[in-house]
N, C-alpha and C positions, 0 to 999 in steps of 0.2 A: 680547381674548384673555386667558386665565387666566395669572396669574403662576406661574412655576415656582420653588419655593424651592431655593436652592443655598447650600452653605457657601462660604466664601472659597476654600478649597482645591479644592472641586469645580468652581467657576467657572474657576479658574486651569487645571485639567486640561482642561476643555472648550476654553478659549482656546488652550492649547498644541496640542491635537489639531487644532483648526481651522487654526491656523497651519501645522502640519506638512502637513495635507492640501492646503492652498493652495500652499505653497512647495516641497514635495518631491514628494508623490504625484501631484498634477495635472500638473505638467510632465513627470514620468516617464512617465505613461500617454499623454500627448500625443506624446511621442517614440516610444513603443512603437507607437502607431497609425501614425505617419508611417513607421516602419521596416516595419511589416507592409504598408502600402500600396505600398511600393517593390518588394515581391515579386510584384506583378502582380495576377492575377484575385482579386477580393475575395470572390466567391461561394463559393470553396472554400478560403478562407484562415482556418485555425483560430486563428492568432496574432492576426489582425485581430479576429475575433469575441471572443476572450478579452479583448483590450485594450479593445474597445468596452464589453463587459460590466463590466469593472473601472472604466472611466470613469463608467458609469452609477451604480455603487455609490458611488464617490467623490463625484460631484456630488450624489447624494441625501443622503449623510452631511453634506456641507458645508451644504446647505440646512437639514437637521435641526438641526445645531449652531448655525447663525446664528439660527434661530428660537428655540431654547431660550435662547440668550444674550440675544437681544433682549427676551424675556419673563421674564428671570431676576429674581428678588428675592433678592439676595445678602445673607445674614444672617451677621453676625459675632457669635458668642455672647459675646465679651469686651466688647462694647459694649451689651449688654442689661442692663436693670435689672429682674431677675426674682426677687430675694430667695430664691435657692436652689431655685426651682421648675424642674421638668423642662420644657424647651421645645425647639423645633427647634434643632439643632446642639449641644445639650448632650451631654456624655459622662456616662453613668450607670453606677454600679457596683451590681450586683444580687446577691442570694443567693436561690437557688431554695429555697423554704420546705420542700419535701419532701426534696430530696437534699442540700442544703447546698452545692451547687456555686456557685462565684462566677463571674460573667461581667461583662464590661464592654462596653457598646455606646455608639456615638455615633449619634444620630438625624440622618439626612441625607436629601437628596432622592432620588427614584427612580433617577436616573442615577448616583448615587454609591454606592448600596447595594452592599455586598460583605461578606457574613457572615464570610468568612475573615479579613477585616481588622477585624471588630467594628463594621461600619457597617451599620445597619439602616434601611430605608426608613421615612419618616414615615407612610406608609400601611399599614405592617405591623401585625398585631394587637398585638404587644408594644409598639410605639411609641405606638399609639393609647391603650393602657392606661396608659402611663407619663406622657404629657403632662399637665401640670397638677399632678402630685403632687410631694411634697417628700421629702427624706431621712427615713427612719423610717417612711414610708407603705408599705402593702402594695398591690401592683398585681395584680389578677386578670386573667389573660390568657386569652382564649378562643382557644386555638390549635387547629389541625387535630387534634392528638392528645388534645384535651380541655382542661379548665380547669387552668391552672397558676397558682401564687401566687409572686410575687417580692417580696422586701423590698428597698426602695431603701436602699442603704448610704450612698451619697454621690453628689452631682451636681457635675460640673466644667464649666467654660466655657473650653475651650482654644482 
């Protein structure tokens, strides 16, 4: 199976979600199913149907998280020897060459991506254009809105 790249923080979030699902959500839905069963006829019991549906979702998510964590390649950027190069898990400060707007992104795995928090997926057009470059380089990004040019101001490994 293919390795899934994750940052240390991203892996910890997935572990925490998995633990919560197993120790809180799963027992809660089992109790809800038992309660719904005690109400009698299951064929017309909406509470039972809803609890079973929620149980299916929880079990599916648990399986998904266990699979991702089992195939995770956890990358800590502070332990990489990359000489200032943009790599997975690096935090990059950029300036849009056309507008002068400054942005800061961390390149993360698909499950961790959240543009509002400045985390972009390693598979995104901007991350693909940045990887392998150094501070001072210009990255040409083929975005859906057209070609964009970003100057790399600085690269951090946090």
